[in-house]
C-alpha angles and dihedrals in degrees: 000000000000120000115240098217119118136177095187109122092215092054094044091052089063091061100035109053096164126070116266117219126202110227118200117233116244118263113266115222117203119188115232095241094061099046096085096039096045117099122189111239117240105253129180112207123191112232114244119237093234113044115209113185111243130196114252116247112253116233114213118187108216122195116252101264097176106132116246112241112257113262116249128210136205114228143168119240135033100265091223092158098040098249120141118198112196120191129182115215121143096187103042132047092238107349144302119299091262091047093050090049091052090049091052090053093048093049092047092048091060093045098250126143129200091268093053099068144036114235121198139161115238090202088066091053102059115204096003113154131209089252090057091049092049091047089055094039105034119186095012134135112239125213107185123193120196100341112129111237090229093059089055092049093248102121116205111008130169118243122235092009131104122239136177117240117178092335093311125112113232129189115187118193142157124288117282096255094045091047091049089058096047113072094183093052091048091051092049092048091047090055091050095048092049089059094053118099109215113196115252 
């Protein structure tokens, strides 16, 4: 028995009286993270009797644009007056006894209570940047003790002086123990903190 398939254009025109249009397949977007893990399934496809050339689907690898969840931080205090105090002590939870006493005096000198600020240890939040802190504590004043500006992603930053970064006041100073031993640095920090206007 003869097969009834034909590829002759004159013969095919007897059966197909309307125009045939080639429609491009839509672009397929594959996220980067799934390219290595994706395995094409084994499919068996029956060949059609009439083969019409089709355009191949284009594969475009798009970067993974899913937003990372914002980083969260554990802190002490209620932050009622939008003041963040950041210390950097790898051995103690907040600081040594002398460092904590100095911090109490500093906080009291600017009329803040334990409910007015958020206190956290940068050493317990490895790799956190200033942008991550400000995303978690928007619109806050930052008093930073002993955290190098470079580790926060700030670049060059003056010590014991206030500066505005993205609408937020930042004071960067030495660590609590180093500050306790340096009378000139304490005096300079004291002068800077007295000029700050913490919201009531």
